[in-house]
C-alpha positions as CSV (number, residue, x, y, z in Angstrom):
1,X,73.2,73.3,-62.2
2,X,70.7,73.2,-59.2
3,X,72.0,74.2,-55.8
4,X,72.9,70.3,-54.5
5,X,75.1,70.3,-57.8
6,X,76.3,73.7,-56.9
7,X,77.5,72.9,-53.6
8,X,78.5,69.6,-54.5
9,X,80.8,71.5,-57.2
10,X,82.1,73.3,-54.2
11,X,82.9,70.9,-52.3
12,X,84.6,69.0,-55.1
13,X,87.0,72.1,-55.6
14,X,87.2,72.2,-51.8
15,X,88.7,68.8,-51.6
16,X,91.3,69.6,-54.2
17,X,92.6,72.8,-52.7
18,X,93.1,71.0,-49.6
19,X,94.9,68.4,-50.9
20,X,97.0,71.0,-52.2
21,X,97.6,72.6,-49.4
22,X,98.6,69.4,-47.7
23,X,101.0,69.3,-50.0
24,X,102.4,72.9,-49.6
25,X,102.7,72.4,-46.0
26,X,104.4,69.0,-46.1
27,X,107.5,69.1,-44.1
28,X,110.7,69.4,-46.0
29,X,112.2,66.6,-45.1
30,X,114.5,64.9,-47.8
31,X,115.3,61.4,-48.8
32,X,113.1,58.0,-49.8
33,X,110.9,59.7,-46.5
34,X,109.7,62.7,-49.1
35,X,109.5,60.4,-51.7
36,X,107.0,58.1,-49.5
37,X,104.9,61.5,-48.6
38,X,104.9,62.8,-51.8
39,X,103.9,59.7,-53.4
40,X,101.2,59.5,-50.8
41,X,99.6,63.2,-51.2
42,X,99.5,62.2,-55.1
43,X,96.8,59.6,-53.6
44,X,95.3,62.5,-52.2
45,X,95.1,64.5,-54.5
46,X,93.9,61.9,-57.1
47,X,91.1,61.5,-54.0
48,X,90.0,64.6,-54.4
49,X,89.8,64.8,-58.3
50,X,87.6,61.6,-58.5
51,X,85.1,63.1,-56.5
52,X,85.3,66.6,-59.2
53,X,85.4,64.3,-62.1
54,X,82.6,62.5,-61.0
55,X,80.6,65.3,-60.1
56,X,81.8,66.7,-64.3
57,X,80.8,63.7,-65.7
58,X,76.7,63.4,-63.9
59,X,76.2,67.4,-64.1
60,X,78.2,68.7,-67.0
61,X,78.5,65.0,-69.0
62,X,75.3,63.2,-68.4
63,X,77.5,59.9,-67.9
64,X,75.1,56.7,-67.0
65,X,75.1,57.0,-63.6
66,X,76.2,53.5,-63.5
67,X,79.3,53.9,-65.5
68,X,79.8,57.4,-63.7
69,X,80.0,55.1,-60.2
70,X,82.5,52.5,-61.7
71,X,84.7,55.2,-62.9
72,X,84.3,56.9,-59.8
73,X,85.0,53.6,-57.5
74,X,88.3,53.0,-59.7
75,X,89.5,56.3,-59.7
76,X,89.2,56.1,-55.6
77,X,90.8,52.8,-55.9
78,X,93.5,54.4,-57.8
79,X,93.9,57.1,-55.1
80,X,94.2,54.7,-52.4
81,X,97.2,52.2,-54.0
82,X,99.3,55.8,-54.3
83,X,98.4,56.5,-50.2
84,X,99.1,52.6,-49.6
85,X,102.7,53.1,-51.9
86,X,103.7,56.3,-50.3
87,X,102.9,55.0,-46.8
88,X,105.6,51.8,-47.3
89,X,107.7,53.7,-49.4
90,X,107.8,55.6,-45.6
91,X,108.1,52.9,-43.8
92,X,111.0,51.5,-45.9
93,X,112.9,54.9,-45.4
94,X,112.4,54.7,-41.4
95,X,114.0,51.2,-41.4
96,X,117.2,50.9,-39.7
């Protein structure tokens, strides 16, 4: 691995650590609002993992660049689906 690949991998790990810290720092609330927040934070973790997986596929597995990018975008889309779903659950919890 060259220096830029090491920096990229370190930043990918940092994204995952930040997502875990965000999960641990979340407000201790209950009910549907908490469920929505958990779902949203799962999405944030998936987004972080998408970048780490992309780096691993590129550096370690040496997967074709085009395939790597398609897989990365699918993982990012999945992460955003969780984020949107979480926000939706939180909005439902706040309706009177």
